[in-house]
N, C-alpha and C positions, 0 to 999 in steps of 0.2 A: 403081524400086519405092522404097515409103517404108516402115518400120517404128515404129510408134507403142507405146507403153507407158505406160498412165497410174496414179497411184498416187495413195494420199493416203484412197480409202475407207475406212468403218469403219462403227460403232455410234455412234450419238449420242443423246440425248434431245432430243423437240422444243423447240427454240429454240434450239438449240447452232448449232455450226459448223465445217464443213470445209472445207478447202484441196483441191483438186485439181489433180494436175498431167499434163501428156501431153507426154513427150520422145519427141522424131521424129529418125530416124536413117536412113541408105541415101542421103538427098538432103535440101537444104536445104527449107525449108517456107516460107521468107523470101518467096515472091511468090505465093502460096495463102492462100486463103482457109480458115478451119480452124473447126469447128463441134463441139460438145458434144449429144450425144443421150444417151436413156434409154429402160431399157425393164424397167417392173414383170412380174411372173409374170402371164400370160394377157393379155398386152396387149401393143399395135403398138411398136416403136420410135417414139419420140416425141422430134424437133425440142425444145433446150432453148436454147440461145445460141449466135452465128455471130459471127466476127469476121475481118474483111476483113486483107491484107497490111500495111495503115498503121493498122491498129487503127479507122479508120473508113469506115464509121460500124460500130456490133456491134447486135446484134437478140437480141430473146428472146423465148422464151416469155410470154404473157400473165402466168401462173400463179407466175413468177418474178421478171418485171422487178420491182427494187428490191431483191430480198432475191439475189439473184447477180449476178454481175463477171467475166464473160469478162474477161481479159488475155491477152498473148503475147510473149513476148520472143525478137524475132527473132536475134538474139547465142548466146541456148542451145539455138535449136530448138528452143522450147517452149510450150504453152496452159497456159492455168491457167484454176480456172473457183472462184471463193471462193464459198461458200455459207453463207449467214448464214440466222437463223431459219428453221432448218430445219423442217418438217413431217411429221408419218407419211406423208404422201401423196406425198412426195418420196422416200420408198424404192424403189429401183430400182438397173438395174447402170448404171453409167454410162460412155460411150462416145466417145471423142474421131476424129473422122474430118477426112480434108484434100480437101479440092474443087478438081480440076486446074483444070478448066473454069470460067468464069464464067458458063455457059449455064444456063439452067434455074431451080429456084427453091432456094434457101441452105436451106429450111428440108425440102427433101425431102429424104432418106435416099438414092435413091437418084442423085440429084446429085453423090453423095460418092466418091471413089475407093478411098481405102484408110483401114483402120478399127483401131483397137487393141481388144483383147482385153475391155475393159472391167474395172470397177471397183466393188464393193457397198456401194454405201450403205442404212444401215440407220438407220430414225427413231424410235425408241420414242419414244410417247406417256407 
């Protein structure tokens, strides 16, 4: 079992920045791929970014590439999402997740085994 706890969400003006953190416990995540997803009201959960155990390669949805950066610290059993140049359309609940198996697509939520409870990000215009 892996427990994931996200933090760092909040209210920010358009153009601002936030850094989300995801702390894992119960098991080391150092060997596994980690992902960030988001879900806006009335919409399906959407892939945002993913990072493999050795941080190579990373992957991003087109709408955040160049603005968001995913990183991890295996010593701290944590993964991060630095979000810059935030836009109102980035408003959503952000979730981190861990993928035990490497089969399937890293962008598919169903391929992830454990999820955090989410943290709200609200970007005002």
